[in-house]
ROLUMBA-50841 format. One record per atom (N, C-alpha, C): residue number from 1; residue in one letter; atom name; x, y, z. Coordinates in steps of 0.2 Angstrom, whole numbers, plus 5000, padded with zeros to 4 digits. Layout:
BEGIN
(NUM,'a','CA',(X,Y,Z)) ...
//
This chain:
BEGIN
(1,'m','N',(4921,5002,4892)) (1,'m','CA',(4919,4998,4898)) (1,'m','C',(4916,5002,4903)) (2,'k','N',(4911,4999,4906)) (2,'k','CA',(4908,5003,4911)) (2,'k','C',(4907,4999,4918)) (3,'l','N',(4910,5001,4923)) (3,'l','CA',(4910,4998,4930)) (3,'l','C',(4905,5002,4935)) (4,'t','N',(4901,4998,4938)) (4,'t','CA',(4897,5001,4943)) (4,'t','C',(4899,4997,4950)) (5,'y','N',(4901,5000,4955)) (5,'y','CA',(4902,4997,4961)) (5,'y','C',(4901,5001,4967)) (6,'e','N',(4900,4998,4973)) (6,'e','CA',(4899,5001,4979)) (6,'e','C',(4906,5003,4983)) (7,'y','N',(4907,5009,4985)) (7,'y','CA',(4913,5011,4988)) (7,'y','C',(4911,5012,4995)) (8,'t','N',(4915,5008,4999)) (8,'t','CA',(4913,5007,5006)) (8,'t','C',(4919,5010,5011)) (9,'e','N',(4917,5011,5017)) (9,'e','CA',(4922,5013,5022)) (9,'e','C',(4928,5008,5022)) (10,'e','N',(4927,5002,5022)) (10,'e','CA',(4932,4997,5022)) (10,'e','C',(4937,4998,5016)) (11,'d','N',(4934,5000,5010)) (11,'d','CA',(4938,5001,5004)) (11,'d','C',(4943,5007,5005)) (12,'y','N',(4940,5012,5009)) (12,'y','CA',(4944,5018,5010)) (12,'y','C',(4950,5016,5015)) (13,'v','N',(4948,5013,5020)) (13,'v','CA',(4953,5011,5025)) (13,'v','C',(4958,5006,5023)) (14,'n','N',(4957,5002,5018)) (14,'n','CA',(4962,4997,5015)) (14,'n','C',(4967,5001,5011)) (15,'f','N',(4964,5006,5007)) (15,'f','CA',(4969,5011,5003)) (15,'f','C',(4973,5015,5008)) (16,'y','N',(4970,5018,5013)) (16,'y','CA',(4974,5022,5018)) (16,'y','C',(4979,5018,5021)) (17,'v','N',(4978,5012,5023)) (17,'v','CA',(4983,5008,5027)) (17,'v','C',(4988,5006,5022)) (18,'h','N',(4986,5004,5016)) (18,'h','CA',(4991,5002,5011)) (18,'h','C',(4996,5007,5009)) (19,'k','N',(4993,5013,5008)) (19,'k','CA',(4997,5019,5006)) (19,'k','C',(5002,5021,5012)) (20,'h','N',(5000,5020,5018)) (20,'h','CA',(5005,5023,5024)) (20,'h','C',(5010,5018,5027)) (21,'k','N',(5009,5011,5025)) (21,'k','CA',(5013,5007,5029)) (21,'k','C',(5018,5003,5024)) (22,'n','N',(5018,5005,5018)) (22,'n','CA',(5022,5001,5013)) (22,'n','C',(5030,5000,5015)) (23,'s','N',(5033,5006,5016)) (23,'s','CA',(5040,5006,5017)) (23,'s','C',(5043,5006,5024)) (24,'d','N',(5039,5008,5029)) (24,'d','CA',(5041,5009,5036)) (24,'d','C',(5044,5002,5039)) (25,'l','N',(5041,4997,5038)) (25,'l','CA',(5044,4991,5041)) (25,'l','C',(5050,4989,5038)) (26,'k','N',(5051,4989,5031)) (26,'k','CA',(5057,4987,5028)) (26,'k','C',(5063,4991,5030)) (27,'q','N',(5062,4998,5031)) (27,'q','CA',(5067,5002,5033)) (27,'q','C',(5069,5001,5040)) (28,'r','N',(5064,5000,5045)) (28,'r','CA',(5065,4999,5052)) (28,'r','C',(5070,4992,5053)) (29,'l','N',(5068,4987,5049)) (29,'l','CA',(5071,4981,5049)) (29,'l','C',(5078,4982,5047)) (30,'l','N',(5079,4985,5041)) (30,'l','CA',(5086,4986,5039)) (30,'l','C',(5090,4990,5044)) (31,'n','N',(5088,4995,5047)) (31,'n','CA',(5091,4999,5052)) (31,'n','C',(5093,4994,5058)) (32,'q','N',(5089,4990,5060)) (32,'q','CA',(5090,4986,5066)) (32,'q','C',(5095,4981,5064)) (33,'v','N',(5095,4978,5058)) (33,'v','CA',(5100,4973,5056)) (33,'v','C',(5107,4976,5055)) (34,'l','N',(5107,4982,5052)) (34,'l','CA',(5114,4985,5051)) (34,'l','C',(5117,4987,5058)) (35,'f','N',(5113,4989,5062)) (35,'f','CA',(5115,4991,5069)) (35,'f','C',(5118,4985,5073)) (36,'t','N',(5114,4980,5073)) (36,'t','CA',(5116,4974,5076)) (36,'t','C',(5122,4971,5073)) (37,'v','N',(5123,4970,5067)) (37,'v','CA',(5129,4968,5064)) (37,'v','C',(5135,4972,5065)) (38,'t','N',(5134,4979,5065)) (38,'t','CA',(5139,4983,5066)) (38,'t','C',(5142,4982,5074)) (39,'a','N',(5137,4982,5078)) (39,'a','CA',(5138,4981,5085)) (39,'a','C',(5142,4974,5087)) (40,'v','N',(5140,4969,5083)) (40,'v','CA',(5143,4963,5084)) (40,'v','C',(5151,4963,5081)) (41,'v','N',(5152,4965,5076)) (41,'v','CA',(5158,4966,5073)) (41,'v','C',(5163,4970,5077)) (42,'s','N',(5160,4976,5079)) (42,'s','CA',(5164,4981,5083)) (42,'s','C',(5166,4978,5090)) (43,'a','N',(5161,4974,5093)) (43,'a','CA',(5163,4971,5099)) (43,'a','C',(5168,4965,5098)) (44,'s','N',(5168,4962,5093)) (44,'s','CA',(5173,4957,5092)) (44,'s','C',(5180,4960,5090)) (45,'l','N',(5180,4965,5087)) (45,'l','CA',(5187,4968,5085)) (45,'l','C',(5189,4972,5091)) (46,'l','N',(5185,4975,5095)) (46,'l','CA',(5188,4980,5100)) (46,'l','C',(5190,4976,5107)) (47,'w','N',(5185,4971,5109)) (47,'w','CA',(5187,4968,5115)) (47,'w','C',(5189,4961,5114)) (48,'k','N',(5190,4959,5108)) (48,'k','CA',(5193,4952,5106)) (48,'k','C',(5190,4947,5110)) (49,'i','N',(5183,4947,5111)) (49,'i','CA',(5179,4942,5113)) (49,'i','C',(5179,4937,5108)) (50,'e','N',(5178,4931,5111)) (50,'e','CA',(5178,4925,5106)) (50,'e','C',(5172,4926,5102)) (51,'f','N',(5172,4924,5096)) (51,'f','CA',(5168,4926,5090)) (51,'f','C',(5161,4922,5092)) (52,'y','N',(5161,4916,5094)) (52,'y','CA',(5154,4912,5095)) (52,'y','C',(5150,4916,5100)) (53,'i','N',(5153,4918,5105)) (53,'i','CA',(5149,4922,5111)) (53,'i','C',(5146,4928,5108)) (54,'t','N',(5150,4932,5104)) (54,'t','CA',(5147,4938,5101)) (54,'t','C',(5142,4936,5096)) (55,'t','N',(5143,4931,5092)) (55,'t','CA',(5138,4929,5087)) (55,'t','C',(5131,4927,5091)) (56,'i','N',(5132,4923,5096)) (56,'i','CA',(5126,4921,5100)) (56,'i','C',(5122,4927,5103)) (57,'v','N',(5126,4932,5106)) (57,'v','CA',(5123,4938,5109)) (57,'v','C',(5120,4942,5103)) (58,'g','N',(5123,4943,5098)) (58,'g','CA',(5121,4947,5092)) (58,'g','C',(5115,4944,5089)) (59,'s','N',(5114,4937,5089)) (59,'s','CA',(5108,4934,5086)) (59,'s','C',(5102,4935,5091)) (60,'i','N',(5103,4935,5097)) (60,'i','CA',(5098,4936,5102)) (60,'i','C',(5095,4943,5101)) (61,'v','N',(5100,4948,5101)) (61,'v','CA',(5098,4955,5100)) (61,'v','C',(5094,4956,5093)) (62,'l','N',(5097,4953,5088)) (62,'l','CA',(5094,4953,5082)) (62,'l','C',(5087,4951,5082)) (63,'l','N',(5086,4945,5085)) (63,'l','CA',(5079,4942,5085)) (63,'l','C',(5074,4946,5089)) (64,'i','N',(5077,4949,5095)) (64,'i','CA',(5072,4953,5099)) (64,'i','C',(5070,4960,5095)) (65,'s','N',(5075,4963,5091)) (65,'s','CA',(5074,4969,5088)) (65,'s','C',(5069,4968,5082)) (66,'i','N',(5070,4962,5079)) (66,'i','CA',(5065,4960,5073)) (66,'i','C',(5058,4959,5076)) (67,'s','N',(5057,4956,5082)) (67,'s','CA',(5051,4955,5085)) (67,'s','C',(5048,4961,5087)) (68,'l','N',(5052,4966,5090)) (68,'l','CA',(5049,4972,5092)) (68,'l','C',(5047,4976,5085)) (69,'a','N',(5051,4976,5080)) (69,'a','CA',(5049,4979,5074)) (69,'a','C',(5042,4977,5071)) (70,'f','N',(5041,4970,5071)) (70,'f','CA',(5034,4968,5069)) (70,'f','C',(5029,4970,5074)) (71,'r','N',(5030,4970,5080)) (71,'r','CA',(5025,4972,5085)) (71,'r','C',(5023,4979,5084)) (72,'q','N',(5028,4983,5082)) (72,'q','CA',(5027,4991,5081)) (72,'q','C',(5023,4991,5075)) (73,'s','N',(5025,4987,5070)) (73,'s','CA',(5021,4988,5063)) (73,'s','C',(5014,4986,5064)) (74,'l','N',(5013,4981,5068)) (74,'l','CA',(5006,4979,5069)) (74,'l','C',(5002,4984,5073)) (75,'k','N',(5005,4987,5078)) (75,'k','CA',(5002,4993,5082)) (75,'k','C',(5001,4999,5077)) (76,'k','N',(5005,5000,5073)) (76,'k','CA',(5005,5006,5068)) (76,'k','C',(4999,5005,5063)) (77,'t','N',(4998,4998,5061)) (77,'t','CA',(4993,4997,5056)) (77,'t','C',(4986,4998,5060)) (78,'e','N',(4986,4996,5066)) (78,'e','CA',(4979,4996,5070)) (78,'e','C',(4978,5004,5071)) (79,'l','N',(4983,5008,5072)) (79,'l','CA',(4982,5015,5073)) (79,'l','C',(4980,5018,5066)) (80,'l','N',(4983,5016,5061)) (80,'l','CA',(4981,5019,5054)) (80,'l','C',(4974,5017,5053)) (81,'k','N',(4972,5011,5054)) (81,'k','CA',(4965,5009,5053)) (81,'k','C',(4960,5014,5057)) (82,'q','N',(4962,5015,5064)) (82,'q','CA',(4957,5019,5068)) (82,'q','C',(4957,5026,5065)) (83,'k','N',(4963,5029,5063)) (83,'k','CA',(4963,5035,5060)) (83,'k','C',(4959,5036,5054)) (84,'a','N',(4960,5031,5050)) (84,'a','CA',(4956,5031,5043)) (84,'a','C',(4948,5030,5044)) (85,'y','N',(4946,5026,5049)) (85,'y','CA',(4939,5026,5051)) (85,'y','C',(4936,5032,5053)) (86,'k','N',(4940,5036,5057)) (86,'k','CA',(4938,5042,5060)) (86,'k','C',(4938,5047,5054)) (87,'k','N',(4942,5047,5049)) (87,'k','CA',(4942,5052,5043)) (87,'k','C',(4936,5050,5039)) (88,'a','N',(4935,5043,5038)) (88,'a','CA',(4930,5041,5034)) (88,'a','C',(4923,5043,5036)) (89,'n','N',(4922,5044,5043)) (89,'n','CA',(4915,5046,5046)) (89,'n','C',(4914,5053,5043)) (90,'y','N',(4919,5057,5041)) (90,'y','CA',(4917,5064,5039)) (90,'y','C',(4917,5065,5031)) (91,'m','N',(4917,5059,5028)) (91,'m','CA',(4917,5059,5020)) (91,'m','C',(4910,5057,5018)) (92,'n','N',(4909,5060,5012)) (92,'n','CA',(4902,5058,5009)) (92,'n','C',(4904,5055,5002)) (93,'a','N',(4909,5052,5001)) (93,'a','CA',(4911,5049,4995)) (93,'a','C',(4909,5041,4995)) (94,'f','N',(4906,5039,5000)) (94,'f','CA',(4904,5032,5000)) (94,'f','C',(4898,5031,4996)) (95,'g','N',(4897,5025,4993)) (95,'g','CA',(4891,5023,4990)) (95,'g','C',(4892,5021,4983)) (96,'e','N',(4887,5022,4979)) (96,'e','CA',(4887,5019,4972)) (96,'e','C',(4892,5024,4968)) (97,'n','N',(4896,5020,4964)) (97,'n','CA',(4901,5024,4960)) (97,'n','C',(4901,5021,4953)) (98,'e','N',(4903,5025,4948)) (98,'e','CA',(4903,5022,4941)) (98,'e','C',(4910,5025,4938)) (99,'l','N',(4913,5020,4935)) (99,'l','CA',(4919,5021,4931)) (99,'l','C',(4918,5019,4924)) (100,'i','N',(4919,5023,4919)) (100,'i','CA',(4919,5022,4912)) (100,'i','C',(4925,5023,4908)) (101,'t','N',(4928,5019,4905)) (101,'t','CA',(4934,5020,4901)) (101,'t','C',(4932,5021,4894)) (102,'f','N',(4935,5027,4891)) (102,'f','CA',(4934,5029,4884)) (102,'f','C',(4941,5029,4881)) (103,'q','N',(4941,5030,4874)) (103,'q','CA',(4948,5031,4871)) (103,'q','C',(4951,5037,4873)) (104,'e','N',(4948,5042,4875)) (104,'e','CA',(4951,5049,4877)) (104,'e','C',(4953,5049,4885)) (105,'g','N',(4950,5044,4889)) (105,'g','CA',(4951,5045,4896)) (105,'g','C',(4946,5041,4900)) (106,'l','N',(4945,5043,4906)) (106,'l','CA',(4941,5039,4911)) (106,'l','C',(4935,5044,4913)) (107,'s','N',(4929,5042,4914)) (107,'s','CA',(4924,5046,4917)) (107,'s','C',(4922,5043,4923)) (108,'l','N',(4921,5047,4928)) (108,'l','CA',(4919,5045,4935)) (108,'l','C',(4911,5046,4936)) (109,'g','N',(4908,5045,4931)) (109,'g','CA',(4900,5046,4932)) (109,'g','C',(4899,5053,4929)) (110,'e','N',(4892,5055,4928)) (110,'e','CA',(4890,5061,4925)) (110,'e','C',(4892,5067,4930)) (111,'e','N',(4892,5066,4936)) (111,'e','CA',(4893,5072,4941)) (111,'e','C',(4900,5073,4942)) (112,'e','N',(4904,5068,4942)) (112,'e','CA',(4911,5069,4944)) (112,'e','C',(4916,5072,4938)) (113,'g','N',(4914,5071,4932)) (113,'g','CA',(4918,5073,4927)) (113,'g','C',(4923,5068,4923)) (114,'f','N',(4927,5071,4920)) (114,'f','CA',(4931,5067,4915)) (114,'f','C',(4939,5067,4916)) (115,'i','N',(4943,5062,4916)) (115,'i','CA',(4950,5062,4917)) (115,'i','C',(4953,5060,4911)) (116,'k','N',(4958,5064,4908)) (116,'k','CA',(4961,5062,4902)) (116,'k','C',(4967,5057,4904)) (117,'w','N',(4969,5053,4899)) (117,'w','CA',(4974,5048,4900)) (117,'w','C',(4980,5051,4902)) (118,'n','N',(4982,5057,4900)) (118,'n','CA',(4988,5060,4902)) (118,'n','C',(4989,5062,4909)) (119,'e','N',(4983,5062,4912)) (119,'e','CA',(4983,5064,4920)) (119,'e','C',(4984,5058,4924)) (120,'v','N',(4984,5052,4921)) (120,'v','CA',(4985,5045,4925)) (120,'v','C',(4992,5044,4925)) (121,'l','N',(4995,5043,4931)) (121,'l','CA',(5002,5042,4932)) (121,'l','C',(5003,5035,4932)) (122,'s','N',(4999,5030,4935)) (122,'s','CA',(5001,5023,4936)) (122,'s','C',(4995,5019,4938)) (123,'i','N',(4995,5013,4938)) (123,'i','CA',(4990,5008,4940)) (123,'i','C',(4994,5003,4945)) (124,'e','N',(4991,5002,4950)) (124,'e','CA',(4994,4997,4955)) (124,'e','C',(4989,4992,4957)) (125,'e','N',(4990,4985,4956)) (125,'e','CA',(4986,4980,4958)) (125,'e','C',(4988,4977,4965)) (126,'v','N',(4983,4977,4970)) (126,'v','CA',(4984,4975,4976)) (126,'v','C',(4979,4970,4978)) (127,'d','N',(4980,4966,4982)) (127,'d','CA',(4975,4960,4984)) (127,'d','C',(4968,4961,4980)) (128,'h','N',(4964,4965,4983)) (128,'h','CA',(4957,4965,4981)) (128,'h','C',(4955,4972,4977)) (129,'y','N',(4960,4976,4975)) (129,'y','CA',(4959,4982,4972)) (129,'y','C',(4964,4984,4966)) (130,'y','N',(4962,4989,4962)) (130,'y','CA',(4966,4992,4958)) (130,'y','C',(4966,4999,4960)) (131,'f','N',(4972,5002,4961)) (131,'f','CA',(4973,5009,4963)) (131,'f','C',(4976,5013,4956)) (132,'i','N',(4972,5017,4954)) (132,'i','CA',(4974,5021,4948)) (132,'i','C',(4976,5028,4951)) (133,'y','N',(4983,5029,4951)) (133,'y','CA',(4986,5036,4953)) (133,'y','C',(4985,5041,4948)) (134,'l','N',(4983,5047,4950)) (134,'l','CA',(4982,5053,4946)) (134,'l','C',(4986,5058,4948)) (135,'k','N',(4987,5063,4944)) (135,'k','CA',(4991,5069,4945)) (135,'k','C',(4987,5074,4950)) (136,'h','N',(4981,5075,4950)) (136,'h','CA',(4978,5080,4954)) (136,'h','C',(4974,5077,4961)) (137,'i','N',(4973,5071,4961)) (137,'i','CA',(4971,5068,4968)) (137,'i','C',(4975,5062,4969)) (138,'n','N',(4974,5059,4975)) (138,'n','CA',(4977,5053,4977)) (138,'n','C',(4977,5047,4972)) (139,'a','N',(4971,5044,4972)) (139,'a','CA',(4970,5039,4967)) (139,'a','C',(4963,5037,4967)) (140,'l','N',(4961,5034,4961)) (140,'l','CA',(4954,5030,4960)) (140,'l','C',(4955,5024,4963)) (141,'k','N',(4951,5021,4967)) (141,'k','CA',(4951,5015,4970)) (141,'k','C',(4945,5011,4967)) (142,'v','N',(4947,5006,4964)) (142,'v','CA',(4943,5001,4960)) (142,'v','C',(4943,4994,4963)) (143,'p','N',(4938,4992,4967)) (143,'p','CA',(4938,4986,4970)) (143,'p','C',(4937,4980,4964)) (144,'k','N',(4941,4975,4965)) (144,'k','CA',(4940,4969,4960)) (144,'k','C',(4933,4966,4960)) (145,'r','N',(4929,4967,4965)) (145,'r','CA',(4923,4964,4965)) (145,'r','C',(4918,4968,4960)) (146,'a','N',(4920,4973,4958)) (146,'a','CA',(4916,4977,4953)) (146,'a','C',(4916,4974,4946)) (147,'f','N',(4921,4969,4945)) (147,'f','CA',(4921,4965,4939)) (147,'f','C',(4917,4959,4939)) (148,'k','N',(4914,4957,4933)) (148,'k','CA',(4910,4951,4933)) (148,'k','C',(4915,4945,4933)) (149,'n','N',(4921,4945,4930)) (149,'n','CA',(4925,4939,4929)) (149,'n','C',(4932,4941,4928)) (150,'k','N',(4937,4937,4928)) (150,'k','CA',(4944,4938,4927)) (150,'k','C',(4945,4941,4920)) (151,'r','N',(4942,4939,4915)) (151,'r','CA',(4943,4942,4909)) (151,'r','C',(4941,4949,4909)) (152,'e','N',(4936,4951,4912)) (152,'e','CA',(4934,4958,4912)) (152,'e','C',(4940,4962,4916)) (153,'q','N',(4942,4959,4921)) (153,'q','CA',(4948,4962,4925)) (153,'q','C',(4954,4963,4920)) (154,'a','N',(4956,4958,4917)) (154,'a','CA',(4962,4958,4912)) (154,'a','C',(4961,4964,4907)) (155,'l','N',(4954,4964,4904)) (155,'l','CA',(4953,4969,4899)) (155,'l','C',(4954,4976,4902)) (156,'f','N',(4951,4977,4908)) (156,'f','CA',(4952,4984,4911)) (156,'f','C',(4959,4985,4912)) (157,'l','N',(4963,4981,4915)) (157,'l','CA',(4970,4982,4916)) (157,'l','C',(4974,4983,4910)) (158,'n','N',(4973,4980,4905)) (158,'n','CA',(4976,4981,4898)) (158,'n','C',(4974,4987,4895)) (159,'t','N',(4968,4989,4896)) (159,'t','CA',(4966,4996,4893)) (159,'t','C',(4970,5002,4897)) (160,'v','N',(4970,5001,4903)) (160,'v','CA',(4973,5007,4907)) (160,'v','C',(4981,5007,4905)) (161,'k','N',(4984,5001,4906)) (161,'k','CA',(4991,5000,4904)) (161,'k','C',(4993,5003,4897)) (162,'r','N',(4988,5001,4892)) (162,'r','CA',(4990,5003,4885)) (162,'r','C',(4990,5011,4885)) (163,'h','N',(4986,5014,4888)) (163,'h','CA',(4985,5021,4888)) (163,'h','C',(4991,5025,4892)) (164,'l','N',(4994,5021,4897)) (164,'l','CA',(4999,5024,4901)) (164,'l','C',(5006,5025,4897)) (165,'n','N',(5007,5020,4892)) (165,'n','CA',(5013,5020,4888)) (165,'n','C',(5013,5025,4882)) 
//
């Protein structure tokens, strides 16, 4: 199967943001929830305050901390995008790309070389992309717009997954 697609700055930024923001928000939210629950239970036990007052105060603190976490996450995403665009300005990797699948591996066009299947670690499907993670570089970013139809996407995904196992 041969795919030809245009690799743009937006593709690079989307991968960069996806790679850097996946687990931060979940961890921050978990920390804030655990802290709030611990504080509420401790206050109830230590000061023998009526439970419903503690629950109300704890709920308010929890809502405020969750809203702050989301706000921080949005700011971080914007900063990541700005940083990625700055990095993208120094790259020459944008433009026409070619990806060919063979029985032995993947070819990135005549100039880029050949990647054997044993160098492919995994494939991840995200909104508008397939990210093929490799041993020696970050990932191959294949936009879904490179495929003519859903059947071609499924064929590509099955080909890569078959060689991963």
